[in-house]
C-alpha positions as a LaTeX table, in Angstrom:
\begin{tabular}{lrrr}
\hline
Residue & $x$ (\AA) & $y$ (\AA) & $z$ (\AA) \\
\hline
Met1 & 19.32 & 167.91 & 128.55 \\
Leu2 & 19.99 & 164.39 & 127.24 \\
Glu3 & 23.67 & 164.76 & 128.13 \\
Gly4 & 22.62 & 165.52 & 131.70 \\
Val5 & 20.55 & 162.34 & 131.76 \\
Ala6 & 23.55 & 160.42 & 130.41 \\
Arg7 & 25.83 & 161.87 & 133.12 \\
Phe8 & 23.26 & 161.03 & 135.82 \\
Leu9 & 22.94 & 157.43 & 134.60 \\
Ser10 & 26.71 & 157.09 & 134.25 \\
Ala11 & 27.24 & 158.11 & 137.87 \\
Arg12 & 24.56 & 155.66 & 139.07 \\
Gly13 & 25.84 & 152.89 & 136.78 \\
Arg14 & 29.31 & 152.98 & 138.33 \\
Lys15 & 28.00 & 151.93 & 141.73 \\
His16 & 28.39 & 148.26 & 142.52 \\
Arg17 & 25.07 & 146.95 & 143.81 \\
Ser18 & 24.31 & 144.01 & 146.04 \\
Arg19 & 22.82 & 140.85 & 144.60 \\
Ala20 & 19.50 & 141.60 & 146.34 \\
Phe21 & 19.38 & 145.13 & 144.86 \\
Arg22 & 20.15 & 143.76 & 141.39 \\
Leu23 & 17.34 & 141.19 & 141.74 \\
Trp24 & 14.87 & 143.92 & 142.73 \\
Ala25 & 16.00 & 146.12 & 139.84 \\
Leu26 & 15.71 & 143.20 & 137.44 \\
Ser27 & 12.20 & 142.42 & 138.72 \\
Gly28 & 11.17 & 146.03 & 138.14 \\
Gly29 & 12.67 & 145.96 & 134.67 \\
Phe30 & 10.75 & 142.79 & 133.83 \\
Leu31 & 7.52 & 144.38 & 135.04 \\
Val32 & 8.07 & 147.50 & 132.95 \\
Phe33 & 9.32 & 145.93 & 129.72 \\
Leu34 & 7.50 & 142.58 & 129.69 \\
Val35 & 4.14 & 143.71 & 131.09 \\
Leu36 & 3.53 & 147.48 & 131.18 \\
Ala37 & 5.25 & 148.47 & 127.91 \\
Pro38 & 3.47 & 145.74 & 125.89 \\
Leu39 & 0.12 & 146.81 & 127.38 \\
Leu40 & 0.69 & 150.43 & 126.41 \\
Leu41 & 2.07 & 149.53 & 122.98 \\
Gly42 & $-0.82$ & 147.11 & 122.52 \\
Val43 & $-3.40$ & 149.83 & 123.13 \\
Val44 & $-1.71$ & 152.10 & 120.59 \\
Gly45 & $-1.17$ & 149.20 & 118.20 \\
His46 & $-4.81$ & 148.19 & 118.42 \\
Phe47 & $-6.08$ & 151.67 & 117.54 \\
Val48 & $-3.59$ & 152.22 & 114.72 \\
Ala49 & $-4.24$ & 148.75 & 113.28 \\
Arg50 & $-7.99$ & 149.42 & 113.24 \\
Gly51 & $-7.31$ & 152.19 & 110.74 \\
Val52 & $-5.27$ & 149.89 & 108.52 \\
Pro53 & $-7.35$ & 146.74 & 108.13 \\
Val54 & $-5.21$ & 143.87 & 106.90 \\
Thr55 & $-6.80$ & 140.47 & 106.71 \\
Val56 & $-4.58$ & 137.46 & 107.23 \\
Pro57 & $-5.53$ & 134.00 & 108.44 \\
Arg58 & $-5.65$ & 133.75 & 112.23 \\
Ser59 & $-3.44$ & 130.67 & 112.03 \\
Leu60 & $-0.69$ & 132.83 & 110.46 \\
Glu61 & $-1.07$ & 135.46 & 113.20 \\
Ile62 & $-0.74$ & 132.75 & 115.84 \\
Ala63 & 2.29 & 131.19 & 114.16 \\
Val64 & 4.04 & 134.56 & 113.76 \\
Gly65 & 3.05 & 135.57 & 117.28 \\
Ala66 & 4.22 & 132.40 & 119.00 \\
Ser67 & 7.49 & 132.33 & 117.03 \\
Ala68 & 8.31 & 136.01 & 117.54 \\
Ala69 & 7.40 & 136.02 & 121.25 \\
Thr70 & 9.47 & 132.90 & 121.90 \\
Leu71 & 12.45 & 134.23 & 119.94 \\
Gly72 & 12.20 & 137.57 & 121.74 \\
Leu73 & 12.11 & 135.96 & 125.18 \\
Leu74 & 15.09 & 133.73 & 124.35 \\
Ile75 & 17.16 & 136.71 & 123.17 \\
Leu76 & 16.15 & 138.69 & 126.27 \\
Leu77 & 17.03 & 135.83 & 128.58 \\
Trp78 & 20.42 & 135.31 & 126.91 \\
Ala79 & 21.22 & 139.02 & 127.12 \\
Val80 & 20.16 & 139.39 & 130.77 \\
Ile81 & 22.06 & 136.28 & 131.87 \\
Thr82 & 25.15 & 137.56 & 130.03 \\
Phe83 & 24.88 & 140.94 & 131.78 \\
Trp84 & 24.47 & 139.20 & 135.15 \\
Arg85 & 27.31 & 136.70 & 134.77 \\
Ile86 & 29.90 & 138.65 & 132.81 \\
Gly87 & 29.05 & 142.27 & 133.57 \\
Asp88 & 28.03 & 141.77 & 137.20 \\
Gly89 & 24.88 & 143.82 & 136.66 \\
Thr90 & 21.49 & 144.10 & 134.98 \\
Pro91 & 19.99 & 146.01 & 132.04 \\
Val92 & 18.40 & 148.41 & 134.56 \\
Pro93 & 20.53 & 151.60 & 134.69 \\
Val94 & 20.55 & 151.80 & 138.51 \\
Ala95 & 22.10 & 148.32 & 138.67 \\
Ala96 & 24.13 & 148.49 & 135.47 \\
Pro97 & 26.93 & 146.09 & 134.52 \\
Gln98 & 30.25 & 146.95 & 136.09 \\
Lys99 & 32.19 & 145.73 & 133.05 \\
Leu100 & 31.66 & 146.39 & 129.36 \\
Val101 & 29.98 & 143.26 & 128.00 \\
Val102 & 30.97 & 142.41 & 124.42 \\
Ser103 & 30.34 & 138.65 & 124.32 \\
Gly104 & 27.29 & 136.43 & 124.06 \\
Pro105 & 24.52 & 138.27 & 122.22 \\
Tyr106 & 26.52 & 141.51 & 122.55 \\
Leu107 & 29.03 & 140.05 & 120.10 \\
His108 & 26.35 & 140.21 & 117.39 \\
Cys109 & 24.70 & 143.58 & 118.15 \\
Arg110 & 25.01 & 146.33 & 120.72 \\
Asn111 & 21.35 & 146.23 & 121.79 \\
Pro112 & 20.16 & 142.61 & 121.96 \\
Ile113 & 17.74 & 143.49 & 124.75 \\
Gln114 & 15.92 & 145.89 & 122.46 \\
Leu115 & 16.02 & 143.31 & 119.66 \\
Gly116 & 14.49 & 140.71 & 121.98 \\
Ala117 & 11.90 & 143.19 & 123.27 \\
Ile118 & 10.67 & 144.25 & 119.82 \\
Cys119 & 10.40 & 140.60 & 118.73 \\
Tyr120 & 8.44 & 139.92 & 121.93 \\
Tyr121 & 6.14 & 142.90 & 121.25 \\
Leu122 & 5.53 & 141.72 & 117.68 \\
Gly123 & 4.68 & 138.30 & 119.04 \\
Leu124 & 2.33 & 139.45 & 121.78 \\
Gly125 & 0.52 & 141.88 & 119.48 \\
Ser126 & 0.09 & 139.20 & 116.83 \\
Leu127 & $-1.10$ & 136.58 & 119.33 \\
Phe128 & $-3.54$ & 138.69 & 121.32 \\
Leu129 & $-4.61$ & 141.40 & 118.86 \\
Ser130 & $-3.67$ & 141.06 & 115.20 \\
Leu131 & $-0.61$ & 140.86 & 113.00 \\
Ser132 & $-1.14$ & 144.52 & 112.11 \\
Ala133 & $-1.16$ & 145.52 & 115.78 \\
Gly134 & 1.95 & 143.39 & 116.37 \\
Ile135 & 3.75 & 145.18 & 113.55 \\
Val136 & 2.75 & 148.57 & 114.99 \\
Met137 & 4.04 & 147.46 & 118.42 \\
Phe138 & 7.30 & 146.29 & 116.81 \\
Leu139 & 7.76 & 149.61 & 115.00 \\
Leu140 & 6.96 & 151.71 & 118.07 \\
Gly141 & 9.40 & 149.67 & 120.18 \\
Leu142 & 12.02 & 150.04 & 117.45 \\
Leu143 & 11.54 & 153.80 & 117.24 \\
Leu144 & 11.32 & 154.56 & 120.97 \\
Gly145 & 14.02 & 152.12 & 122.05 \\
Gly146 & 16.32 & 153.15 & 119.21 \\
Ala147 & 15.98 & 156.83 & 120.13 \\
Tyr148 & 16.77 & 156.11 & 123.79 \\
His149 & 19.80 & 153.97 & 122.92 \\
Lys150 & 21.16 & 156.40 & 120.36 \\
Phe151 & 20.63 & 159.65 & 122.25 \\
Val152 & 21.01 & 158.66 & 125.92 \\
Glu153 & 22.53 & 155.23 & 126.46 \\
Glu154 & 25.39 & 155.58 & 123.96 \\
Lys155 & 26.45 & 158.85 & 125.58 \\
Glu156 & 26.29 & 157.22 & 129.00 \\
Leu157 & 28.35 & 154.22 & 127.89 \\
Leu158 & 30.97 & 156.48 & 126.34 \\
Leu159 & 31.25 & 158.31 & 129.67 \\
Arg160 & 31.61 & 155.06 & 131.60 \\
Tyr161 & 33.78 & 152.97 & 129.30 \\
Gly162 & 35.45 & 155.55 & 127.01 \\
Val163 & 37.60 & 154.24 & 124.17 \\
Ala164 & 36.69 & 150.60 & 124.86 \\
Tyr165 & 33.01 & 151.34 & 124.17 \\
Asp166 & 33.82 & 153.55 & 121.19 \\
Asp167 & 35.86 & 150.71 & 119.61 \\
Tyr168 & 33.05 & 148.23 & 120.33 \\
Arg169 & 30.50 & 150.64 & 118.85 \\
Lys170 & 32.52 & 150.96 & 115.64 \\
Arg171 & 32.79 & 147.21 & 115.04 \\
Thr172 & 29.38 & 145.99 & 116.24 \\
Pro173 & 26.00 & 146.69 & 114.58 \\
Phe174 & 23.52 & 148.82 & 116.50 \\
Leu175 & 20.53 & 146.44 & 116.53 \\
Phe176 & 20.30 & 143.90 & 113.74 \\
Pro177 & 23.17 & 141.38 & 113.51 \\
Arg178 & 24.99 & 141.20 & 110.19 \\
Pro179 & 24.73 & 137.97 & 108.25 \\
Ala180 & 27.76 & 135.75 & 108.57 \\
Arg181 & 30.27 & 136.42 & 105.80 \\
Lys182 & 32.50 & 133.93 & 104.09 \\
His183 & 36.17 & 134.63 & 104.49 \\
Asp184 & 38.13 & 135.36 & 101.33 \\
Gly185 & 40.38 & 132.35 & 101.91 \\
Ala186 & 37.52 & 129.87 & 102.39 \\
\hline
\end{tabular}
């Protein structure tokens, strides 16, 4: 079944879309992932966090929340702009990039949009609910997004970009960038 979804998305992703269509798709994506998903994750996070009471100073929750939300939004913005400028598309599958994007944030990890989103969810949960709820939102976003990327999106990208994506996948971390390494000669 998931392979059928990947084939469906691959066929839709190959279509070049107008700028207006891409803007509409991007607006819908923002609504879903910056408003609706955090609301749903926040409800779940709130109820789970109630069962695991952790007391931390509110000032720490605010600091973590503001920092994580800001970092998440910056990563998201960088990734979306890179898709738009280099890939001629958006993160939304019906207006997908027409070229494989391997620069900008995609040089550091294959899924910077998910990385930005889970940081944003951690931040919102910590700011508006509690640090515990923010952590639950982060973990749920990590689990759900990771499953989608691993079982659907990677198959779809292999169908669309073939060996080029497979090579990129082998050399680039899935979600969390690797720390910079010193070269042997340095």
